[in-house]
N, C-alpha and C positions, 0 to 999 in steps of 0.2 A: 267735488261739485263742479258743475258746468261753468266754464269760463269763456264767455262770448268773445272777449278781446283776443284771447289765445287762439280760439277757433278762427277768427278773422285773419290773424297773423299766419297761421298754418295754411289756410286756403289761398291766401295771396301768394305765398311761397310756392305752393303746388301749382297754382294757375300760371305763374311765371315759368316754372320749370317745364310744364307741359304745353306751353302756349302754341307751339307749331304742330302739335300732334293731333291726329284724328283717331277715333275708335276704328279698329280694323274693319274694312269692308263698308265704311260709311263716311259721311262728311261731318259727323258729330264731333265737336271738340272733345279730346281725350279727357280733359279735366272733369267732364260729366261722369265718367266712370268712377273716379276716385271720390267724387261727391256722393254718388249712389252707394258706394261701399261705406262711406262715413254715415250715411243715412241708415243703412242696415245695422251698423254698430249702435247708433243712437236708438233705433227701434228695439234692438236686443236689450239695451240698458233699461228702457222703460217697460218692456213687456215681461221681463224675467225677474225671478227672485234672486238670481245670481247678480250681486252688485260688483262693480269693478270701477277702476279709475277711468272715468269717461273722457277726461281731457287727454290722458295718455293714449287711450284706445283711438280716439278721433285723430290725434296727431299721427299715429302709425297708419291709420286708414287713409288719410289724405296724402301721406307721403310714401305709401307703400311701393309705388312704382318709380319714385324719383331716382334712386341710385341705379336701378336696373335699366330704365328706359330713357334717361336723360343724361346730361353732362354733370348733374349734381353729384357730389362726392360724399362719402361717409363723413369726412372732416367738415364739410360745409353744414351738413345736417347737425353734427355735433356742436359746431360753433353757434348755430342759431337756436337749436331746440334742446341741446344737452345730449350727453352720451347715452342715457337710458332710451330716449326716443330713437336715436341713431342706431343703437343695437337692435331695437325692435324692427326698424326698417330694414336693416341689413339681413336679419333672419328671414324677412319676407322677400329677399332678393335672390333670384336664381344665380348660381355660380355657373356661368356659361363656359367656363374652361373645362367643365366635366363633359365627357364624350357623348352622353345621350340625354334625352329629355327625361327618361326614367331615373337616371343617376342624379340629374339636377333636382328633380322633385323629391327623391329620397333624402338627399342632402339638405334641402330646404326644410323639409318636415322635421328632420332630426334637429336642426338649429332652432326651429320654432318651438319645439318641445322644451328647449333649454331656457327659453325666455318666459316672461310673465304670461299669465293666462290670457290677458287681453290680446296678445299677439296671435294666439290660437283663434280667438273670436274674430279678429280682423281677417285672417286667412280664410276662415269659413264664410265670412260675409263677402269677401272678394269672389269666392267661387259662386256664391248665390247670385251675385250680379253677372258673373261670366256665364252662367247657365241660361242666359237669355238667348234669343235666336242667334245661332252661329253665323259666321260670315258665309255668304253664298258660295264661295269657292271651296269650302270644306267638303270632302267626300264623306260617304257614310262611315267608312272605317275610321277616319279621324274623329268624327262625332262620337262614335262608340268608345274610342280610346279616351276622349275627353270626359265622357260620362263615367267611365271606369276610374279615371284619375280622381274625379270628384268623390267617388265612393272611398277611395284610398284616403283622401283628405279627411273625410268624415270619420272613417274608422280609426285613423291615426290621431286626430286632434280632438275627437269627441270626449265628453266627460267633464266639460267645464261650463256649458250653458245649454240646458235642455231646449230652450226656445230656439236658439240658433241652429242647433242640431236637427230639430224637427223641421224647421224651415228649409235647411239644406237638403234633408232627406226628401222633402216634397219636390223641391226643384230638380233633384237628380231623377226622380221618377218621371216628372213632367217633361224632362229633356228628351225622352224617347219619342216624343211627337215629331222631332226633327229628323228622324230616320225611319 
């Protein structure tokens, strides 16, 4: 069941972690991205017959970029939110020591598949939000690769929440307007 106090604790932690960041190509505070992802997760929870642990899913959504994009560590997430949340966040974190973006995505998707289904929902919701208008400096080839990567995410992680999968599919198709 929804726990508002837990939500507030997680959003405060995420806000502090991302406080100096901006959404790429804009002046919008980065924390708005993680809140939008959490909103997508909440919408999926309310619109779908597939029920899941909303507190766990929201925590993973709000924290999904903390280990990857900030100085926050796995151990810090574990100390504050527990190992299960930290493992979900870690699965959503790209391993930047891998040589290519393709290898990083493949590795991340494999790790996501080993976690609870909520982590799959979070990744699809993350991509839903990321399929908004791309940064102005992306060329057409990069935009097409990003759309293709979104298809890979849907194909790999699908099968857990029809509502999210349909929404991601619609966003993938609509993304073609940007090239």
